C-alpha positions as CSV (number, residue, x, y, z in Angstrom):
1,X,-7.1,-10.4,46.2
2,X,-5.3,-7.4,46.6
3,X,-1.7,-6.4,46.9
4,X,-0.8,-5.4,50.3
5,X,1.9,-3.2,51.8
6,X,2.7,-3.8,55.7
7,X,4.5,-0.6,57.0
8,X,6.6,-1.1,60.5
9,X,7.3,1.7,62.3
10,X,8.5,2.6,66.0
11,X,5.3,4.1,67.8
12,X,7.4,4.6,71.2
13,X,11.0,5.3,70.4
14,X,11.7,5.0,74.8
15,X,10.3,1.6,74.9
16,X,11.1,0.1,71.2
17,X,7.9,-0.1,70.8
18,X,6.8,-1.1,67.0
19,X,3.6,-1.7,65.2
20,X,2.8,-2.7,61.7
21,X,0.1,-1.4,59.6
22,X,-1.4,-2.8,56.4
23,X,-2.5,-1.0,53.4
24,X,-3.9,-2.0,50.3
25,X,-2.7,-1.0,47.1
26,X,-5.0,-0.2,44.2
27,X,-3.8,-2.5,41.4
28,X,-4.0,0.0,38.8
29,X,-1.5,2.7,41.2
30,X,0.7,4.1,38.6
31,X,3.5,4.7,41.4
32,X,3.9,0.7,42.5
33,X,5.8,-1.5,40.9
34,X,3.6,-4.7,40.5
35,X,6.3,-7.0,39.3
36,X,10.1,-7.4,38.2
37,X,12.4,-8.7,36.4
38,X,15.8,-9.1,38.0
39,X,19.2,-10.4,37.6
40,X,20.7,-12.0,40.8
41,X,23.5,-13.8,41.7
42,X,23.4,-17.2,42.5
43,X,23.1,-18.0,46.2
44,X,26.4,-20.3,46.0
45,X,28.3,-17.5,44.9
46,X,27.6,-15.2,47.6
47,X,27.7,-17.7,50.4
48,X,31.3,-17.8,49.2
49,X,31.9,-14.2,49.1
50,X,30.7,-13.7,52.4
51,X,31.3,-17.0,54.0
52,X,35.2,-16.1,55.4
53,X,34.1,-13.0,56.7
54,X,31.2,-14.2,59.1
55,X,32.9,-16.7,60.3
56,X,35.6,-14.2,61.7
57,X,33.2,-11.8,62.8
58,X,31.2,-14.3,64.4
59,X,34.0,-17.0,65.2
60,X,32.4,-17.4,68.6
61,X,29.6,-19.5,67.3
62,X,31.9,-21.7,65.6
63,X,29.8,-24.7,64.3
64,X,27.0,-23.3,66.4
65,X,26.4,-20.6,64.0
66,X,22.2,-20.9,63.9
67,X,19.8,-21.3,61.1
68,X,21.7,-21.7,57.8
69,X,24.2,-18.8,58.5
70,X,27.3,-19.8,57.8
71,X,29.6,-21.9,60.2
72,X,32.9,-24.2,60.1
73,X,31.8,-27.6,58.7
74,X,28.0,-26.5,57.7
75,X,26.4,-27.7,54.5
76,X,25.1,-24.9,52.8
77,X,20.6,-24.4,53.1
78,X,20.0,-22.1,49.6
79,X,18.1,-19.2,49.4
80,X,16.8,-18.5,46.2
81,X,14.8,-15.2,47.0
82,X,15.4,-11.9,45.7
83,X,17.9,-10.4,48.2
84,X,21.1,-11.5,45.9
85,X,22.5,-8.2,45.1
86,X,19.9,-7.7,42.1
87,X,22.0,-5.4,39.3
88,X,21.1,-1.8,39.6
89,X,17.7,-0.4,38.1
90,X,15.8,2.2,38.5
91,X,12.4,1.9,39.2
92,X,11.4,3.3,36.1
93,X,13.7,1.1,34.0
94,X,12.7,-2.2,36.1
95,X,9.1,-1.6,34.7
96,X,9.8,-1.2,31.2
97,X,12.6,-4.3,31.3
98,X,10.4,-7.6,30.0
99,X,11.8,-10.6,31.2
100,X,13.0,-11.5,27.9
101,X,15.1,-8.5,27.7
102,X,16.5,-9.0,30.8
103,X,17.4,-12.3,29.8
104,X,19.4,-10.7,26.7
105,X,21.0,-8.3,29.5
106,X,22.1,-11.4,31.2
107,X,23.5,-13.1,28.0
108,X,25.4,-10.3,27.4
109,X,27.4,-10.5,31.3
110,X,30.7,-11.8,31.2
111,X,30.4,-13.0,34.7
112,X,26.6,-14.6,34.0
113,X,27.8,-18.0,35.0
114,X,27.5,-16.7,38.8
115,X,24.2,-14.9,37.9
116,X,20.9,-15.9,37.3
117,X,17.2,-14.2,35.9
118,X,14.4,-14.1,38.4
119,X,10.9,-12.9,38.4
120,X,9.2,-11.5,41.1
121,X,5.6,-10.3,41.7
122,X,3.7,-9.0,44.7
123,X,1.4,-11.6,46.0
124,X,-2.3,-10.7,45.2
125,X,-1.2,-9.2,41.9
126,X,-2.4,-10.2,38.5
127,X,0.6,-9.1,36.4
128,X,1.0,-11.9,33.9
129,X,4.1,-14.5,34.8
130,X,6.1,-15.1,31.7
131,X,5.9,-18.4,30.3
132,X,7.9,-21.4,31.5
133,X,8.8,-20.0,34.8
134,X,8.4,-22.1,38.1
135,X,7.2,-20.8,41.6
136,X,9.8,-21.2,44.0
137,X,8.0,-19.6,47.2
138,X,7.7,-16.6,49.0
139,X,9.6,-14.0,50.2
140,X,9.2,-11.2,52.7
141,X,11.5,-7.6,51.4
142,X,11.1,-4.0,50.4
143,X,8.6,-3.9,47.3
144,X,9.8,-4.4,43.7
145,X,12.2,-1.9,42.7
146,X,14.1,-1.5,45.6
147,X,17.2,-2.7,46.8
148,X,15.9,-6.0,47.0
149,X,16.6,-6.4,51.0
150,X,14.5,-9.5,52.4
151,X,14.0,-10.1,56.0
152,X,14.3,-14.1,55.3
153,X,17.9,-13.5,53.9
154,X,19.5,-11.1,56.1
155,X,17.8,-12.8,59.4
156,X,18.9,-16.4,58.5
157,X,21.3,-16.8,55.4
158,X,23.5,-13.9,55.4
159,X,23.6,-11.1,58.0
160,X,24.6,-8.2,55.7
161,X,22.5,-5.5,57.5
162,X,20.6,-6.1,61.3
163,X,21.3,-9.8,61.4
164,X,19.6,-12.2,63.9
165,X,18.5,-12.5,67.5
166,X,21.4,-12.3,69.7
167,X,20.6,-16.3,70.7
168,X,20.1,-17.5,67.6
169,X,16.6,-19.1,68.7
170,X,13.9,-16.6,68.5
171,X,13.2,-18.0,64.6
172,X,13.6,-21.4,64.6
173,X,10.1,-22.5,64.0
174,X,10.1,-20.0,61.1
175,X,13.1,-21.4,59.8
176,X,11.6,-25.3,59.9
177,X,8.8,-24.1,57.6
178,X,11.4,-22.5,54.8
179,X,11.2,-24.7,51.6
180,X,14.0,-26.1,49.5
181,X,14.3,-22.4,48.5
182,X,14.9,-21.0,51.6
183,X,11.2,-19.3,51.3
184,X,7.6,-20.0,52.4
185,X,5.2,-22.3,50.4
186,X,2.1,-20.1,51.5
187,X,1.7,-16.4,51.9
188,X,0.1,-16.7,55.1
189,X,3.3,-18.6,56.3
190,X,5.3,-15.6,55.0
191,X,3.1,-12.9,56.8
192,X,3.0,-14.8,60.1
193,X,7.2,-14.5,59.6
194,X,7.1,-10.4,58.8
195,X,4.7,-9.9,62.0
196,X,7.2,-11.8,63.7
197,X,10.4,-10.3,62.5
198,X,9.2,-6.8,62.5
199,X,8.3,-6.2,66.1
200,X,11.9,-7.3,67.0
201,X,13.7,-4.0,68.4
202,X,16.5,-4.7,66.1
203,X,15.2,-5.5,62.9
204,X,14.6,-3.1,59.6
205,X,11.9,-0.9,59.5
206,X,10.0,0.8,56.7
207,X,7.5,-0.7,53.9
208,X,7.5,-4.0,53.3
209,X,6.0,-6.8,50.6
210,X,5.4,-10.4,50.4
211,X,6.5,-11.2,47.1
212,X,6.0,-14.3,45.0
213,X,9.8,-15.7,43.3
214,X,9.6,-17.4,40.1
215,X,12.3,-19.0,37.9
């Protein structure tokens, strides 16, 4: 199985038409980070951090905020993927830092009760998974080593960048397929969602990667 990048870009700026090109990455490519250990905030912390801001910004939605977006009287549905404000590391640092070393860094942090350590691996990679971790699901993100942007989180959980469709109905079927971690159970489901998301004229462009998330 190979690792794929999905390059989303405008092919016609006048009609806002977009296209996705699938690019295979060689497993020995020295410029691609195939896996990464990350320190991220727990979702409940981020939800509290952004809840009031989001509700004020979209107060017209009230209790009818779509998907898992914050809304009055809504129960929290958890997203346990990469896009939880991962602590900054350069690509080189991230590649050199093992999971155990990241755990040591985590233990030294004063706010570690609001944080946790995860391991991410590009789907199709044969990078070793640290012992004792459990698979949470597939995320749709920028490649490892970036800022952690997730098309799942930004569209259906915490809209901090582009957000979701105005009607809040375009991704209902995709949302229903998410598991208890707010991720997809299969790479195929993640790719279907990516292709659905990427063709929206308001959606993020650039290179995406389907990531396996472990904790």
